[in-house]
NUTORKOL-327762 format. One record per residue: x, y, z of N, C-alpha, C, CB in turn; residue number from 1; residue in three letters. Coordinates in Angstrom, 1 decimal, m for minus. Glycine has a CB too. Layout:
{{X, Y, Z}, {X, Y, Z}, {X, Y, Z}, {X, Y, Z}, NUM, 'Ala'}
...
***
This chain:
{{103.8, 96.6, 79.1}, {104.7, 96.6, 80.0}, {104.7, 98.2, 80.9}, {106.0, 96.2, 79.3}, 1, 'Unk'}
{{104.3, 98.1, 82.0}, {104.4, 98.9, 82.8}, {105.2, 99.3, 83.9}, {103.7, 98.9, 83.1}, 2, 'Unk'}
{{106.2, 100.3, 84.3}, {106.9, 100.7, 85.1}, {106.8, 101.3, 86.1}, {107.4, 101.0, 84.8}, 3, 'Unk'}
{{107.2, 101.4, 87.2}, {106.5, 102.2, 88.6}, {107.9, 102.8, 89.2}, {105.6, 100.9, 90.0}, 4, 'Unk'}
{{108.2, 104.0, 89.7}, {109.1, 104.5, 90.4}, {108.5, 104.9, 91.7}, {109.6, 105.6, 89.6}, 5, 'Unk'}
{{109.4, 104.0, 92.5}, {109.1, 104.1, 94.1}, {110.0, 105.6, 94.7}, {109.6, 102.5, 94.9}, 6, 'Unk'}
{{109.4, 106.7, 94.4}, {110.1, 108.2, 95.0}, {110.2, 108.3, 96.3}, {109.3, 109.4, 94.6}, 7, 'Unk'}
{{111.2, 108.8, 96.9}, {111.2, 109.4, 98.4}, {111.2, 110.9, 98.2}, {112.6, 108.9, 99.5}, 8, 'Unk'}
{{110.3, 111.8, 99.1}, {110.2, 113.1, 99.2}, {110.3, 113.4, 100.3}, {109.3, 113.7, 98.7}, 9, 'Unk'}
{{111.5, 113.8, 100.7}, {111.8, 114.2, 102.2}, {112.6, 115.4, 102.1}, {112.6, 113.2, 103.0}, 10, 'Unk'}
{{112.2, 116.1, 103.3}, {112.7, 117.6, 103.2}, {114.5, 117.4, 104.2}, {111.1, 119.0, 104.3}, 11, 'Unk'}
{{114.6, 115.8, 104.8}, {115.5, 115.8, 105.9}, {116.2, 114.4, 105.0}, {114.7, 115.7, 107.7}, 12, 'Unk'}
{{117.6, 114.4, 105.6}, {118.2, 113.4, 104.8}, {118.2, 111.8, 105.3}, {119.6, 113.9, 104.6}, 13, 'Unk'}
{{118.2, 111.1, 104.5}, {117.9, 109.3, 104.8}, {119.1, 108.9, 104.7}, {116.9, 108.4, 103.7}, 14, 'Unk'}
{{119.1, 107.8, 105.8}, {120.1, 106.8, 105.4}, {119.9, 105.6, 105.0}, {120.8, 106.8, 106.2}, 15, 'Unk'}
{{118.7, 105.3, 104.9}, {118.1, 103.7, 104.7}, {116.5, 104.0, 104.4}, {118.3, 102.4, 106.3}, 16, 'Unk'}
{{116.5, 103.2, 103.3}, {114.9, 103.2, 102.7}, {114.4, 101.8, 102.5}, {114.7, 103.9, 101.2}, 17, 'Unk'}
{{113.4, 101.0, 103.2}, {113.0, 99.9, 102.7}, {111.6, 100.2, 102.1}, {113.1, 98.9, 103.8}, 18, 'Unk'}
{{111.4, 99.4, 100.8}, {110.1, 99.5, 99.8}, {109.8, 98.2, 99.9}, {110.4, 100.0, 98.1}, 19, 'Unk'}
{{108.2, 97.8, 100.4}, {107.7, 96.5, 100.4}, {106.4, 96.6, 99.6}, {107.5, 96.0, 101.9}, 20, 'Unk'}
{{106.2, 96.0, 98.8}, {105.2, 96.3, 97.7}, {104.2, 95.4, 97.5}, {105.8, 96.4, 96.5}, 21, 'Unk'}
{{103.2, 95.3, 97.9}, {102.3, 94.3, 97.5}, {101.5, 94.4, 96.1}, {101.4, 94.3, 98.4}, 22, 'Unk'}
{{101.2, 93.3, 95.4}, {100.1, 93.3, 94.2}, {99.8, 92.0, 93.6}, {100.6, 94.2, 92.9}, 23, 'Unk'}
{{98.8, 92.2, 93.0}, {97.8, 90.9, 92.4}, {98.7, 90.2, 91.3}, {96.1, 91.5, 91.7}, 24, 'Unk'}
{{99.2, 89.1, 92.2}, {100.3, 88.1, 90.8}, {99.5, 87.8, 89.4}, {100.7, 86.1, 91.4}, 25, 'Unk'}
{{98.1, 87.6, 89.8}, {97.2, 86.9, 88.9}, {97.0, 88.2, 87.6}, {95.7, 86.4, 89.8}, 26, 'Unk'}
{{97.3, 89.6, 88.0}, {97.3, 90.3, 87.0}, {98.7, 91.1, 86.6}, {96.4, 91.0, 87.2}, 27, 'Unk'}
{{99.5, 91.0, 87.6}, {101.0, 91.6, 87.2}, {102.0, 90.4, 87.4}, {101.5, 93.1, 88.2}, 28, 'Unk'}
{{103.0, 90.8, 86.9}, {104.1, 89.9, 87.4}, {105.5, 91.0, 87.2}, {104.3, 88.3, 86.2}, 29, 'Unk'}
{{106.5, 91.3, 88.0}, {107.4, 91.8, 87.8}, {108.2, 91.1, 87.1}, {107.7, 92.2, 88.7}, 30, 'Unk'}
{{108.6, 91.7, 86.3}, {110.0, 91.3, 85.4}, {111.1, 92.1, 85.6}, {109.8, 91.4, 84.0}, 31, 'Unk'}
{{111.6, 93.1, 86.7}, {112.6, 93.2, 87.0}, {112.5, 94.8, 87.7}, {113.4, 92.9, 85.8}, 32, 'Unk'}
{{113.7, 94.6, 89.0}, {113.7, 95.9, 89.7}, {114.8, 96.4, 89.4}, {113.5, 95.8, 91.2}, 33, 'Unk'}
{{114.9, 97.8, 89.7}, {116.4, 98.4, 89.0}, {116.5, 99.8, 90.1}, {116.2, 98.9, 86.8}, 34, 'Unk'}
{{117.6, 99.8, 90.8}, {118.0, 100.8, 91.4}, {118.8, 102.0, 90.3}, {118.9, 100.1, 92.5}, 35, 'Unk'}
{{117.8, 103.3, 90.2}, {118.0, 104.2, 89.2}, {119.2, 105.1, 89.2}, {116.9, 104.9, 89.0}, 36, 'Unk'}
{{119.6, 105.0, 90.4}, {120.9, 105.9, 91.0}, {121.7, 105.2, 91.8}, {120.5, 107.0, 91.9}, 37, 'Unk'}
{{122.8, 106.1, 92.5}, {123.2, 105.1, 93.5}, {123.5, 106.0, 94.8}, {124.6, 104.1, 93.0}, 38, 'Unk'}
{{122.2, 106.7, 95.1}, {122.4, 107.9, 96.4}, {122.3, 106.5, 97.2}, {120.9, 109.4, 96.7}, 39, 'Unk'}
{{121.8, 105.5, 97.4}, {121.9, 104.6, 98.4}, {122.5, 103.5, 98.0}, {120.7, 104.4, 98.8}, 40, 'Unk'}
{{123.7, 103.4, 98.2}, {124.5, 102.3, 97.3}, {124.8, 100.8, 98.0}, {125.9, 103.0, 96.8}, 41, 'Unk'}
{{124.3, 100.8, 99.3}, {124.3, 99.7, 99.6}, {123.0, 98.7, 99.7}, {124.8, 99.9, 100.5}, 42, 'Unk'}
{{122.9, 98.0, 98.9}, {121.4, 97.1, 98.6}, {121.7, 96.0, 99.5}, {121.1, 96.4, 96.8}, 43, 'Unk'}
{{120.5, 96.0, 100.3}, {120.7, 95.3, 101.4}, {119.3, 93.8, 101.3}, {120.6, 96.6, 102.9}, 44, 'Unk'}
{{118.2, 94.5, 100.4}, {117.6, 93.4, 99.9}, {116.9, 93.9, 98.6}, {116.5, 92.8, 101.0}, 45, 'Unk'}
{{117.0, 93.0, 97.4}, {116.5, 93.5, 96.1}, {115.9, 92.1, 95.9}, {117.7, 94.2, 94.9}, 46, 'Unk'}
{{114.6, 91.9, 95.9}, {113.8, 90.9, 95.3}, {112.4, 91.0, 95.1}, {114.1, 89.9, 96.0}, 47, 'Unk'}
{{111.6, 89.8, 94.3}, {110.6, 90.0, 94.2}, {109.8, 88.6, 94.1}, {110.6, 90.7, 93.2}, 48, 'Unk'}
{{108.5, 88.4, 94.4}, {107.8, 86.9, 94.6}, {106.8, 87.0, 93.6}, {107.1, 86.6, 96.3}, 49, 'Unk'}
{{106.9, 86.9, 92.4}, {105.6, 86.3, 91.5}, {104.5, 85.9, 92.2}, {106.0, 85.2, 90.5}, 50, 'Unk'}
{{104.8, 84.6, 92.8}, {104.0, 83.8, 93.1}, {102.8, 84.5, 94.3}, {104.9, 82.5, 93.4}, 51, 'Unk'}
{{103.6, 85.6, 95.4}, {102.6, 85.8, 96.2}, {102.2, 87.4, 95.9}, {103.1, 85.4, 97.9}, 52, 'Unk'}
{{103.0, 88.0, 95.1}, {103.0, 89.3, 94.8}, {103.8, 90.6, 95.8}, {101.5, 89.5, 94.6}, 53, 'Unk'}
{{104.5, 90.2, 96.0}, {105.7, 91.0, 96.6}, {106.8, 91.8, 95.9}, {106.4, 90.1, 97.4}, 54, 'Unk'}
{{107.3, 92.8, 96.5}, {108.3, 93.6, 96.1}, {109.1, 93.8, 97.4}, {107.8, 95.0, 95.5}, 55, 'Unk'}
{{110.2, 93.5, 97.7}, {111.0, 93.6, 98.9}, {112.9, 93.9, 98.5}, {110.8, 92.0, 99.6}, 56, 'Unk'}
{{112.6, 95.7, 98.5}, {113.6, 96.2, 98.4}, {114.4, 97.2, 99.8}, {113.4, 96.8, 97.2}, 57, 'Unk'}
{{115.5, 97.2, 99.9}, {116.1, 97.6, 100.6}, {117.5, 98.3, 100.7}, {116.0, 96.9, 100.9}, 58, 'Unk'}
{{117.8, 99.6, 101.1}, {118.8, 100.0, 100.5}, {119.5, 101.3, 101.4}, {118.3, 100.3, 99.0}, 59, 'Unk'}
{{120.6, 101.4, 101.8}, {121.1, 102.3, 102.7}, {122.4, 103.2, 102.2}, {121.3, 101.4, 103.9}, 60, 'Unk'}
{{122.7, 104.2, 103.2}, {124.4, 104.8, 102.9}, {124.7, 104.9, 104.0}, {124.7, 106.2, 102.3}, 61, 'Unk'}
{{126.1, 104.8, 103.9}, {126.9, 105.2, 105.4}, {127.6, 106.7, 105.2}, {128.4, 103.8, 105.9}, 62, 'Unk'}
{{127.5, 107.4, 104.1}, {128.1, 108.5, 104.1}, {127.3, 109.6, 102.5}, {129.9, 108.0, 104.0}, 63, 'Unk'}
{{127.3, 110.7, 103.1}, {126.8, 111.5, 101.4}, {125.1, 111.1, 101.4}, {127.9, 110.4, 99.7}, 64, 'Unk'}
{{124.5, 111.5, 102.7}, {122.9, 111.1, 102.7}, {121.9, 111.8, 101.8}, {122.4, 111.3, 104.2}, 65, 'Unk'}
{{121.3, 111.1, 101.1}, {120.3, 111.8, 100.2}, {119.5, 112.7, 101.3}, {119.3, 110.7, 99.3}, 66, 'Unk'}
{{118.9, 113.5, 100.5}, {117.4, 114.1, 100.8}, {116.6, 114.8, 99.6}, {117.6, 115.1, 102.0}, 67, 'Unk'}
{{115.4, 115.4, 100.3}, {114.7, 115.7, 98.9}, {113.9, 114.6, 98.0}, {115.8, 116.3, 98.1}, 68, 'Unk'}
{{113.6, 114.9, 96.6}, {113.0, 114.0, 95.8}, {113.8, 113.3, 95.2}, {112.2, 114.5, 94.9}, 69, 'Unk'}
{{113.8, 111.6, 95.2}, {114.8, 110.9, 94.5}, {114.2, 109.5, 94.3}, {116.1, 110.9, 95.3}, 70, 'Unk'}
{{114.4, 108.9, 93.4}, {113.6, 107.5, 93.0}, {114.5, 106.4, 94.2}, {113.8, 107.0, 90.8}, 71, 'Unk'}
{{113.8, 105.6, 94.6}, {114.8, 104.5, 95.2}, {114.8, 103.4, 94.4}, {114.5, 104.0, 96.6}, 72, 'Unk'}
{{113.9, 102.9, 93.8}, {113.7, 101.4, 93.0}, {112.8, 101.7, 92.3}, {113.4, 100.0, 93.9}, 73, 'Unk'}
{{113.2, 101.3, 90.7}, {112.3, 101.3, 89.2}, {111.7, 99.9, 89.7}, {113.3, 101.2, 87.4}, 74, 'Unk'}
{{110.5, 99.3, 89.6}, {109.7, 98.2, 89.3}, {109.1, 98.1, 87.7}, {108.5, 98.3, 90.5}, 75, 'Unk'}
{{109.5, 97.1, 87.0}, {108.9, 97.0, 85.7}, {108.3, 95.9, 85.9}, {109.7, 97.0, 84.5}, 76, 'Unk'}
{{106.6, 96.1, 85.3}, {105.4, 94.9, 85.5}, {105.3, 94.6, 84.2}, {103.8, 95.2, 86.1}, 77, 'Unk'}
{{104.8, 93.3, 83.8}, {104.1, 92.6, 82.9}, {102.8, 92.4, 83.3}, {104.7, 91.4, 82.5}, 78, 'Unk'}
{{101.7, 93.1, 82.6}, {100.2, 92.9, 83.0}, {100.4, 91.3, 82.3}, {98.9, 94.2, 82.2}, 79, 'Unk'}
{{99.4, 90.7, 83.1}, {99.0, 89.3, 83.1}, {97.4, 89.2, 82.2}, {98.7, 88.8, 85.0}, 80, 'Unk'}
{{97.2, 89.9, 82.4}, {95.5, 90.2, 81.8}, {95.2, 91.8, 81.9}, {94.2, 89.4, 82.9}, 81, 'Unk'}
{{94.2, 91.9, 81.2}, {93.6, 93.2, 81.1}, {92.9, 93.8, 82.6}, {92.5, 93.1, 79.9}, 82, 'Unk'}
{{93.8, 94.9, 83.4}, {93.2, 95.0, 84.1}, {92.5, 96.3, 84.6}, {93.6, 94.5, 84.6}, 83, 'Unk'}
{{91.6, 96.0, 85.8}, {90.5, 97.1, 86.3}, {91.5, 98.2, 86.6}, {89.4, 96.6, 87.7}, 84, 'Unk'}
{{90.6, 99.3, 86.4}, {91.7, 100.6, 87.1}, {91.7, 101.0, 88.6}, {91.2, 102.1, 86.4}, 85, 'Unk'}
{{91.1, 99.6, 89.2}, {91.5, 99.8, 90.7}, {92.6, 98.4, 91.2}, {89.9, 99.7, 91.5}, 86, 'Unk'}
{{93.3, 98.0, 90.2}, {94.2, 97.0, 90.2}, {95.4, 97.4, 91.4}, {94.8, 96.7, 88.7}, 87, 'Unk'}
{{95.4, 97.6, 92.4}, {96.1, 98.0, 93.6}, {97.3, 97.6, 93.5}, {95.7, 97.6, 94.9}, 88, 'Unk'}
{{98.3, 98.7, 94.0}, {99.7, 98.6, 94.6}, {99.6, 99.3, 95.8}, {100.8, 99.2, 93.7}, 89, 'Unk'}
{{100.1, 98.2, 96.9}, {100.2, 99.0, 98.3}, {101.6, 98.8, 98.8}, {99.3, 98.5, 99.3}, 90, 'Unk'}
{{101.9, 99.5, 99.3}, {103.0, 99.7, 100.2}, {102.7, 99.3, 101.5}, {103.6, 101.0, 100.2}, 91, 'Unk'}
{{103.5, 97.7, 102.2}, {103.2, 97.2, 103.4}, {103.6, 98.3, 104.5}, {104.0, 95.9, 103.7}, 92, 'Unk'}
{{102.8, 98.5, 105.4}, {103.1, 99.0, 106.4}, {103.5, 98.5, 107.8}, {102.2, 99.7, 106.4}, 93, 'Unk'}
{{103.4, 97.4, 107.7}, {103.7, 96.4, 109.0}, {104.6, 95.3, 108.9}, {102.5, 95.6, 109.4}, 94, 'Unk'}
{{105.3, 95.1, 110.2}, {106.5, 94.4, 110.5}, {105.8, 92.8, 110.0}, {107.1, 94.7, 112.2}, 95, 'Unk'}
{{107.0, 92.0, 109.4}, {108.3, 92.1, 109.0}, {108.3, 92.6, 108.0}, {109.1, 91.1, 108.8}, 96, 'Unk'}
{{107.4, 93.3, 107.1}, {107.9, 94.0, 105.7}, {107.2, 95.4, 105.5}, {107.4, 93.1, 104.3}, 97, 'Unk'}
{{107.9, 96.3, 106.6}, {107.3, 97.8, 106.5}, {108.2, 98.6, 105.7}, {107.2, 98.4, 108.0}, 98, 'Unk'}
{{107.5, 99.2, 105.0}, {108.1, 100.3, 104.3}, {108.5, 101.6, 105.2}, {107.1, 100.8, 103.0}, 99, 'Unk'}
{{109.7, 101.9, 104.9}, {110.2, 103.1, 106.0}, {111.2, 103.8, 105.4}, {111.0, 102.6, 107.5}, 100, 'Unk'}
{{111.5, 104.8, 105.9}, {112.7, 105.6, 105.2}, {113.6, 106.0, 106.9}, {112.0, 107.4, 104.1}, 101, 'Unk'}
{{114.8, 105.7, 106.9}, {115.1, 106.2, 108.2}, {116.1, 107.0, 108.4}, {115.2, 105.3, 109.1}, 102, 'Unk'}
{{116.9, 107.5, 109.2}, {118.1, 108.1, 109.4}, {118.5, 108.7, 110.8}, {118.1, 109.1, 108.4}, 103, 'Unk'}
{{119.9, 108.1, 111.1}, {120.1, 107.8, 112.2}, {119.4, 106.4, 113.2}, {119.9, 109.1, 112.6}, 104, 'Unk'}
{{118.9, 105.7, 112.7}, {118.0, 104.4, 113.4}, {116.5, 105.1, 113.8}, {118.9, 103.8, 115.1}, 105, 'Unk'}
{{116.2, 106.2, 112.9}, {114.7, 106.5, 113.4}, {114.4, 106.7, 112.3}, {114.3, 107.6, 114.5}, 106, 'Unk'}
{{112.7, 106.6, 112.3}, {112.1, 106.7, 111.0}, {111.7, 108.1, 111.0}, {110.9, 105.6, 110.7}, 107, 'Unk'}
{{112.1, 108.2, 109.6}, {111.4, 109.6, 109.1}, {110.3, 110.0, 108.1}, {112.2, 110.3, 108.6}, 108, 'Unk'}
{{109.8, 108.6, 107.8}, {108.8, 108.5, 107.0}, {107.1, 108.9, 107.5}, {108.9, 107.2, 106.7}, 109, 'Unk'}
{{106.8, 110.1, 106.9}, {105.6, 110.3, 107.5}, {104.4, 109.9, 106.8}, {105.4, 111.6, 107.8}, 110, 'Unk'}
{{104.5, 108.9, 105.7}, {103.4, 108.3, 105.1}, {103.8, 107.6, 103.7}, {102.3, 109.5, 104.9}, 111, 'Unk'}
{{103.1, 106.5, 103.2}, {103.5, 106.5, 101.8}, {101.5, 106.1, 101.3}, {105.1, 105.0, 101.3}, 112, 'Unk'}
{{102.2, 106.5, 99.8}, {100.8, 106.0, 99.3}, {100.9, 105.4, 98.3}, {99.8, 107.0, 99.1}, 113, 'Unk'}
{{100.2, 104.2, 97.6}, {100.2, 103.4, 96.9}, {99.5, 103.8, 95.9}, {99.8, 102.5, 97.5}, 114, 'Unk'}
{{99.5, 102.8, 94.6}, {98.9, 103.5, 93.3}, {98.2, 102.3, 92.5}, {100.2, 104.2, 92.4}, 115, 'Unk'}
{{98.0, 102.5, 91.5}, {97.4, 101.5, 90.7}, {98.0, 101.6, 89.3}, {95.8, 101.8, 90.7}, 116, 'Unk'}
{{98.3, 100.0, 88.7}, {98.4, 99.9, 87.5}, {97.2, 99.7, 86.4}, {99.0, 99.0, 87.5}, 117, 'Unk'}
{{97.0, 100.0, 85.7}, {96.0, 100.1, 84.7}, {96.7, 99.4, 83.1}, {95.5, 101.8, 84.6}, 118, 'Unk'}
{{96.4, 98.0, 82.7}, {96.8, 97.5, 81.6}, {95.4, 97.3, 80.6}, {97.6, 96.3, 81.8}, 119, 'Unk'}
{{95.7, 98.1, 79.6}, {94.5, 97.9, 78.8}, {95.1, 97.3, 77.3}, {93.6, 99.5, 78.5}, 120, 'Unk'}
{{94.3, 96.8, 76.7}, {94.6, 95.9, 75.4}, {94.5, 97.0, 73.9}, {93.2, 94.5, 75.4}, 121, 'Unk'}
{{93.2, 97.9, 74.1}, {93.0, 98.3, 73.0}, {92.7, 97.7, 71.5}, {93.9, 98.8, 73.1}, 122, 'Unk'}
{{92.7, 96.6, 72.1}, {91.9, 95.8, 70.7}, {90.4, 96.0, 70.5}, {92.1, 93.9, 70.8}, 123, 'Unk'}
{{90.3, 97.4, 69.5}, {89.1, 97.4, 69.8}, {88.2, 97.1, 68.6}, {88.8, 98.6, 70.3}, 124, 'Unk'}
{{88.8, 96.2, 67.7}, {87.9, 95.4, 66.8}, {88.0, 94.0, 67.1}, {88.2, 95.6, 65.3}, 125, 'Unk'}
{{88.4, 93.4, 68.3}, {88.6, 92.4, 68.8}, {89.1, 91.4, 67.6}, {87.5, 92.0, 69.5}, 126, 'Unk'}
{{90.1, 91.5, 67.2}, {90.7, 90.7, 66.5}, {91.5, 89.8, 67.4}, {91.3, 91.3, 65.6}, 127, 'Unk'}
{{92.3, 90.1, 68.5}, {93.1, 89.1, 69.2}, {94.2, 90.0, 69.8}, {93.6, 87.9, 68.2}, 128, 'Unk'}
{{94.4, 91.2, 69.4}, {95.8, 91.9, 68.9}, {95.5, 93.1, 68.5}, {96.5, 91.2, 67.7}, 129, 'Unk'}
{{96.4, 94.0, 69.2}, {96.4, 95.8, 68.5}, {97.2, 95.4, 67.3}, {97.4, 97.3, 69.5}, 130, 'Unk'}
{{96.1, 96.0, 66.4}, {96.8, 96.2, 65.0}, {96.3, 97.5, 64.4}, {96.6, 94.9, 64.1}, 131, 'Unk'}
{{96.9, 97.5, 62.9}, {96.6, 98.6, 62.4}, {95.3, 99.1, 62.4}, {97.0, 98.6, 61.3}, 132, 'Unk'}
{{94.2, 98.3, 62.3}, {92.6, 98.6, 62.7}, {92.5, 99.6, 63.9}, {91.8, 97.1, 63.2}, 133, 'Unk'}
{{92.9, 98.8, 65.0}, {92.6, 99.6, 66.1}, {93.4, 101.0, 66.1}, {92.9, 98.7, 67.3}, 134, 'Unk'}
{{94.8, 101.3, 65.4}, {95.0, 102.5, 65.6}, {94.2, 103.6, 64.6}, {96.5, 102.6, 65.6}, 135, 'Unk'}
{{93.9, 102.9, 63.2}, {93.2, 103.6, 62.7}, {91.6, 104.1, 63.4}, {93.3, 103.1, 61.5}, 136, 'Unk'}
{{91.2, 103.4, 64.0}, {89.8, 103.7, 64.6}, {90.3, 104.6, 65.6}, {89.1, 102.4, 65.2}, 137, 'Unk'}
{{91.3, 104.8, 66.1}, {91.2, 106.2, 66.9}, {91.7, 107.3, 66.5}, {91.7, 106.2, 68.1}, 138, 'Unk'}
{{92.6, 107.3, 65.3}, {92.9, 108.3, 64.7}, {91.5, 108.9, 63.9}, {94.1, 107.9, 63.8}, 139, 'Unk'}
{{90.7, 108.0, 63.4}, {89.7, 108.4, 63.0}, {88.8, 109.6, 63.8}, {89.2, 107.4, 62.8}, 140, 'Unk'}
{{88.7, 108.8, 65.2}, {88.0, 109.9, 66.1}, {88.8, 111.4, 66.5}, {87.6, 109.3, 67.5}, 141, 'Unk'}
{{89.9, 111.2, 66.0}, {91.1, 112.8, 66.2}, {90.0, 114.0, 66.2}, {92.6, 113.1, 64.5}, 142, 'Unk'}
{{90.2, 114.7, 67.3}, {89.9, 116.1, 67.5}, {88.5, 116.1, 68.4}, {89.8, 116.8, 65.9}, 143, 'Unk'}
{{87.9, 114.5, 68.5}, {86.4, 114.3, 69.3}, {86.6, 115.0, 70.5}, {86.0, 112.8, 69.6}, 144, 'Unk'}
{{85.2, 115.5, 71.1}, {85.4, 116.0, 72.5}, {84.5, 115.6, 73.3}, {85.4, 117.5, 72.6}, 145, 'Unk'}
{{84.3, 115.2, 74.5}, {83.3, 114.9, 75.4}, {82.3, 115.6, 75.0}, {83.7, 115.1, 76.7}, 146, 'Unk'}
{{81.1, 114.8, 74.8}, {79.7, 115.7, 74.1}, {79.9, 115.9, 72.9}, {79.4, 117.0, 74.7}, 147, 'Unk'}
{{80.7, 115.6, 72.4}, {80.8, 116.0, 71.1}, {80.0, 114.4, 69.9}, {82.6, 116.5, 70.9}, 148, 'Unk'}
{{79.5, 114.6, 68.8}, {78.9, 113.6, 67.8}, {79.8, 112.2, 67.4}, {78.5, 114.4, 66.3}, 149, 'Unk'}
{{81.2, 112.8, 67.4}, {82.2, 111.8, 66.9}, {83.0, 111.0, 68.4}, {83.6, 112.7, 65.8}, 150, 'Unk'}
{{82.6, 111.7, 69.5}, {83.3, 111.2, 70.7}, {83.2, 109.9, 71.4}, {83.0, 112.0, 71.7}, 151, 'Unk'}
{{83.8, 108.8, 71.4}, {83.8, 107.4, 72.0}, {84.7, 107.4, 73.1}, {84.2, 106.4, 71.1}, 152, 'Unk'}
{{84.5, 107.4, 74.0}, {85.3, 107.2, 75.6}, {85.9, 105.9, 75.3}, {84.2, 107.0, 77.1}, 153, 'Unk'}
{{86.0, 105.3, 74.6}, {87.2, 104.4, 74.9}, {88.1, 104.5, 73.9}, {86.8, 103.0, 74.9}, 154, 'Unk'}
{{88.0, 105.4, 73.1}, {89.1, 105.8, 72.4}, {90.1, 106.9, 73.1}, {88.7, 106.2, 71.1}, 155, 'Unk'}
{{89.4, 107.8, 74.1}, {90.2, 108.7, 74.9}, {91.0, 107.7, 75.8}, {89.3, 109.9, 75.8}, 156, 'Unk'}
{{92.1, 107.0, 75.5}, {92.7, 106.5, 76.5}, {93.2, 107.1, 77.4}, {93.3, 105.9, 76.2}, 157, 'Unk'}
{{93.7, 108.4, 77.5}, {93.8, 109.1, 78.6}, {93.1, 109.7, 79.3}, {94.3, 109.6, 78.5}, 158, 'Unk'}
{{91.9, 109.7, 79.0}, {90.7, 110.0, 79.7}, {91.1, 111.6, 80.1}, {90.3, 108.9, 81.0}, 159, 'Unk'}
{{91.1, 112.4, 78.9}, {91.1, 113.8, 79.1}, {90.4, 114.5, 78.6}, {92.0, 114.2, 78.8}, 160, 'Unk'}
{{89.0, 113.7, 77.9}, {88.1, 114.3, 77.7}, {88.2, 114.7, 75.8}, {88.3, 115.4, 78.7}, 161, 'Unk'}
{{89.3, 114.4, 75.3}, {89.6, 114.8, 74.0}, {90.7, 113.7, 73.1}, {90.3, 116.2, 74.1}, 162, 'Unk'}
{{90.2, 113.2, 71.8}, {91.0, 112.3, 71.5}, {92.0, 112.9, 70.6}, {90.3, 111.2, 71.1}, 163, 'Unk'}
{{93.2, 112.8, 71.0}, {94.1, 113.6, 70.1}, {95.6, 112.5, 70.0}, {94.3, 115.3, 71.0}, 164, 'Unk'}
{{96.7, 113.0, 69.7}, {98.0, 112.5, 69.4}, {98.1, 111.6, 70.5}, {99.1, 113.6, 69.3}, 165, 'Unk'}
{{98.0, 111.9, 71.5}, {98.4, 111.0, 72.8}, {97.7, 109.6, 72.7}, {97.8, 111.8, 74.1}, 166, 'Unk'}
{{96.4, 109.6, 72.9}, {95.7, 108.6, 72.3}, {95.9, 107.6, 71.2}, {94.9, 109.0, 72.0}, 167, 'Unk'}
{{96.6, 108.2, 70.1}, {96.8, 107.0, 69.1}, {98.5, 106.9, 69.2}, {96.1, 107.3, 67.3}, 168, 'Unk'}
{{98.9, 107.5, 70.2}, {100.3, 107.0, 70.3}, {100.2, 106.1, 71.5}, {101.5, 108.2, 70.6}, 169, 'Unk'}
{{99.5, 106.2, 72.2}, {99.4, 104.9, 73.3}, {99.2, 103.9, 72.8}, {98.4, 104.8, 74.3}, 170, 'Unk'}
{{97.7, 103.6, 72.1}, {97.4, 102.9, 71.1}, {98.6, 102.2, 70.4}, {96.8, 103.7, 70.4}, 171, 'Unk'}
{{98.9, 102.7, 69.7}, {100.4, 102.6, 68.5}, {101.5, 101.8, 69.4}, {101.3, 104.4, 67.9}, 172, 'Unk'}
{{101.7, 102.5, 70.8}, {102.7, 101.8, 71.5}, {102.3, 100.5, 71.9}, {103.2, 102.5, 72.6}, 173, 'Unk'}
{{101.2, 99.9, 71.7}, {100.9, 98.4, 72.5}, {100.8, 97.4, 70.9}, {98.9, 98.4, 73.8}, 174, 'Unk'}
{{101.5, 97.9, 69.7}, {101.5, 97.1, 68.4}, {101.7, 95.8, 69.0}, {102.6, 97.5, 67.3}, 175, 'Unk'}
{{100.9, 95.0, 68.4}, {100.9, 93.7, 68.1}, {100.5, 92.8, 69.5}, {102.4, 93.4, 67.5}, 176, 'Unk'}
{{100.1, 93.7, 70.7}, {100.0, 93.2, 72.0}, {98.5, 92.2, 71.9}, {100.0, 94.5, 73.1}, 177, 'Unk'}
{{99.2, 90.9, 72.4}, {98.0, 90.0, 72.1}, {96.9, 90.4, 73.2}, {98.3, 88.3, 72.0}, 178, 'Unk'}
{{95.6, 90.1, 73.1}, {94.3, 90.2, 74.0}, {94.0, 89.1, 74.1}, {93.2, 91.0, 73.5}, 179, 'Unk'}
***
């Protein structure tokens, strides 16, 4: 399961935000949309369509307008398949589903950046699920660095050039995940 936070970072106040996100429904399915705070309490739209790969969320405020960096909506995805590193999440920029931030009826959004979701299975022994053997394989490579004799890139799951506790914990977090 992967979670994505849609965050606003604006230097001025906003009274409305709309988030229209596109994703590949063959690879990802939305499990839930959550408003992580009450900064924009008037929720106008809060829906997703896993058939076409859309998230549609809009909310506003009538007073106490937020500014700065804050989360607008949290999207929880479930991977339907092991995904490639380029499994894109894109913000829709055209009407009628235009991602925007407004104040006083005017757009104050200067840009939006999409992202990617990567779902790896970490079933290194091809048993059909992540198990103790997979965790042990990563742990056995502990301390190996890029270019070293024990380094295997597939065990460096965070791609930082060293196999360490983060890699072991990420594999362990997928315990019994079917592949």
